N, C-alpha and C positions, 0 to 999 in steps of 0.2 A: 481518361479521369473520369474520379468518381466522385456527384455531387451528392451536399450535404444539404438540398436546400430545403428535402420531404423529410430527411431524416431528425428523429428523438432528438432533443439534447438534455442532457440526463443530467446535467453540473457545471457552471463556471466556475472559473478563479480570477484573478485578475492579467494572466498569462494566456488560460488556455480554458477550451470550450472541449467540452467530452460529451463525445452523439451517441448512441446508437448506430449499433455497422448493420445499414438495412437489406444483403446479405444472409449477416450474419448474428441470428439474433444474441449467441451468445457469447459476444463477441462486443467492445467500444471500440471507436480509433478518438484520439488523443486530440489536437487540431492548434493554433492559434486558434486564440481570440482576433486579434484582430491580424488578420494576414499580413497588410504590408507592414506592418514589422515586426514578423514573427515572430517566434517563443526561444529565448536559452532556453527554456526549459524542457522545451523537447528537444529538442540537440543536446544537455547534457543527459538525459536519458536515455534517450537513441543510443548514444556512445556508449552508453555502459551497458544496455543492455545489450548491448550487440559485441561485448566484452563477456560479461555470463553468457551469452549462448556459445561464444568462442572456442570457451575452456570447458564445454561439452556440460553446461549447465540444465537438468530436466523436471527435476521435484518445486514444481510448481503448487506446496497441498497452502502456501499463507502469502505468497503472491502471485496478483495471476499474471498467468503463461503470457508471454513476451511470440507476436504473431507477425512483426517485422514493420514494412511501411507500405503505403500507395498513399498515390496524389493526389486530390481530391481540390475540390472548387473552392476551398478555403487553405491552400497549403500541404504541404505532409502531413499527411497521416500517422503518429501510430497506433501499430494495433493490438489489443488485449484482451486476455479474458474481460467477460462482465462478469459480478460477481450476484450469482440471483439464492435467495431462499428457495425452496423445497417447491414452496406451491406457485414456483415460476418470477413473484415481486421481487424487483434489484433490491438487493438487499442494503439497513438501513446503516449509515455510522455510528459511532458510541456516542455521539455528541449527540443527535436526533434524538438515540432511546433517550439519552438526559431531558433532551426538553420538554417529551412525554411525559417524565414525569416514572419511564420504565426504567427503574434502577434496584431492579429484585436481584435480576439475575446478575448485573454487573457488580451490586457488594455482596458476590459468594464465596466461596470458595473454588469454584468452578470455574468462575471468569479471572481465579486469577492462577488458576491450572493454566487456562490456557493463558496466557500471558506466557504465562513462565515454557510454554509452549511453542509459541512465536516468537520467544528471545530466541530458543533453543533454537531452530531453526534459522535463524538466521545468523547466527554464530557461525553454525556448522557448514551455512553455505557461502561464510562471511560476504553479507548479502548484504552493504552498506546502507541505511534508512538517512537520506538529507535534512529530510526533517521529519518527526512522528508525533503527534499527534491525535485531538479525539474528531477531528474531520476528517484524517485519512486511513483509520483504523474504519472498517464494516464487520458488523456481528450476524454469519451467514447461518440462518435454520435451518439444520440440515432435517433430510427422512428420520432420523431414525432417532428425531427432539433433542439433540446435541446443536449447540452452537460452535462454530468456530471464526477467530480472529483472520481478517486479512488486510495485510497494511496494502491498499490500492494506489497511495502516489505517496510522491515525494521520499523517491529510490536512485539516486546518484554519490558522485562523490568529486563534487567541486571545488578539489584541493587542485592547487598549480602544480603541489608537485604527488600525484594521488601514487603514494608507497603505498595507499586499503586495495589498490584493484591490482595490485602484483603477490602483496606478502599479507598471507591470511594471518599472522599474525599484529601487524598494524588495521587491519580491516577490522579483527578482533573487538581492540584496543576501543574502536569508535562507534560500535555497538555498544558496549556496554557504556559510556560515556551518554550515549544519545536517549539509550534505554533506561539508564542510572532516571536522567531531568523527566524523561516521558513519567516513569512512578513516582517523581513528582510530582506532578501535575494531576495528577487518580488521586494524590493524598489531598489535594489542595481543593479537588472536590471531592473528599469526601466518599470517595469507589474502592480505594486501601487502605486498607488502614496500615499505617506507618511502620510498624515491626514488617510487615510483609514485603518493603523493598529489601530489607536487608538478606529478609529469605531468599525472595527468587532471585535476586542476584548472586545470592552461593549457593542454591543450586544448580543453577546454570553451565556455572563458572566450572 
């Protein structure tokens, strides 16, 4: 059993906390924030990512790689790759960039092109985001000066009859709807021209 008592907490939400893996600096561990209650989100995400790996998923370019589970002193933890900038610092979310007023790239054509690449990746691999917003997409500064978007959370399909887990057509319909809603939020933030939503959706399908 791994103790997280001395591990660095990176973030937490209502249901879960995220710690840097004490033995692998390039990985993180997601655990229940309140171990006595467990974590429905962890259970859903575990089932979903184990299904992804069982069908041979190996392309982890825009979603952190899943490395299985381990037992901790806060219950079962899910292990994922940790997205860091080229300089070694933790990559920051779109919301954190917005809050700092660092919006020049977020308002650029390069950002829109990267959104399209993320969207295309999700469709090609039929990875369904249960939630996509400016808090769970991070902007990774890379060594070549480019910036990559990563969807780091909110990936699962909680449907009672999860057809999108077994048929790509259903998965892509869900992805299209979720991305269209996310683009609408970006328009509301002033980060995406209204005309770009339709053009990105059309270019990827």
